[in-house]
N, C-alpha and C positions, 0 to 999 in steps of 0.2 A: 504494500500500500504506500501511497505517496506521503510525504511529510505534511502533517496537518496540525492545525490547532482546532480543538473541539471544545466549545463552551456554550453556556446559556446565552441566548439573545438578551442584550442589555439595553438600557434606556438610551445609550449613546449610539447604538447601532442604527443603521438606516432601514426604515420601513420600506422605502422605495427600492433599495437594493434587494431586500428579501422578496418583495413582490415580483420584481423582475426575474429573480432566480426561479421562483415557483412557476411563473408563466413560461419561461424558457424550457424548464424541465417538463412541463405538461404539454408543450407544443405538439409532440408526436401524437398524443391522445386527441388533441384538437384536430389534427390532420386526419385522424380516423373518423372524424365527425362526432366525437364525444365532447359534450360541453361540461367537463369537470369544472368545479369552481376555480381550480388553479389555472384554467385556460383563459379566464377573463377577469379574475378578481382585481379590485382596486386596492390602493394603499389602505383605505378605510376598512375594507373587508379583511385584509391581512392583519391590521391592528386589532380588529375585533376577534379574529381567530386566535391570535397569540395571547390576547388578554384573557380568554377563556381557558387557556392551557395551564396545566400544572407546571409544565416545563416546555420551552422551545429551545432546541439545540441547533447550533449552526456549526458548520465545518468551514474553516478558512484556510486558504493557501495563499501566501504572500498578501495577507490582509483582504483578499477577495472572498466573498461568500460563495461557496461552491456546492453546499448541501445543507439541508435542514429537515427537521422533523419536530412535530409537536405532540405532546402526550397530554391526554385529557382524562380526568377522573370520571367515574360513572356519573351519569346525569339522570336523576329520577324523573325529570320533566321531559326527557328526550322523546321525540316521535318514534325513534327506533327502540323497540321493546328491549332488545339485547343490550343497548347502551345504557339502560337504566340500572344494570347490574355490573357490567364489565367496564374496565378502563379501555380506552381506545387511543389510537394515534391517527394523525392526519397531516396534511400539508407536508407530506414526505416527498422531498425533491432532491435530485442530484443533477448537476449540469450534464447535459447529454454526452459530451466528450469524456466525461469521467464516470459514466455508468459502467457497471460490470468491472469496477476496480476494487470493490470491497468496501468503499466508503459508506454506501447505503446500508449494507449488512452490519457494519460497525455501529452506525447510528441506531439501527433497529435493536441491536443487542443492548445498547445503553438504555433505551426507553423500556425495553422489556425488563431489564434489571431494576430500573427505577420503579416501575409499576409493582414489581414483586416486593421490593423493599417497603413500599407504601401499603402493602397488605393485599394487593390485587391477586385474585385467584386466576383470572382470565384477562387477556388483552385482545382487543378486536380491531377491525378495520372494515371499511367498505370500499368497493371498487365496482366499476361497470361490469355487468355480467358478460359483455363481449370483449373485455380487455383480457383475453386469454393468457397473454404473456405475463401479466401481473398476477393473475390467479395462480398460474403455475409457479411463479416465484414464491408466493406466500405458502402454497402447499408444500414446497420443498423445505420451507422453514418451520413446518409443523402446524400451520393454520388449516382449518377446515370450515366448510360451509355451515352456517347457522340458520340464516333466514334471508329472504329477499326484502328490499326496502326501496320505496320510491320517494326520492327527495324532491323538494321544490327547486326550481331553477336549474335542473339538469335534464338532459333529453334521453336518459337511459334508466333502466332498472338496475339497482345495485345488488350485489351479493355481499352479505355481511359474513366475515370470516373470523374465527376465534382460535386462540391458542391457550392451552392450559399452562399456566406458569408454575404450577405446583409439581409437575413431573420432573 
């Protein structure tokens, strides 16, 4: 893996840089016709998404943000039944030219461990049911299908996947 600094997103970090990172990383999904939040989100949406997170990690190389992931505690008010009990992650993004280098897996390991340390039994995610490459990636990491979910402001049905953190 390349030489990185990994830390929590801080008050002096650029929301705009984080938004651009997410949008660049999600462009492939947009090109597939999938309107993930990450394909169009504004700085205000990014700010809201990280303010709801328990933790947002960023990976930097030469002071440039190259990857991110946000971890969210269970949310009793969630429209997604499974998210009412399980922790989840989102806004998971790695610059396209650095995907498949282990950076994303490292960030995912860190949030899985953080959730475990906070007492979570399960961690979950959702993705488009037609994003087969992402579903395969998560299955290889021990995630399995839990339920379908239809979110507002996206043009696809999601699969919710979960991993038992107690194994």
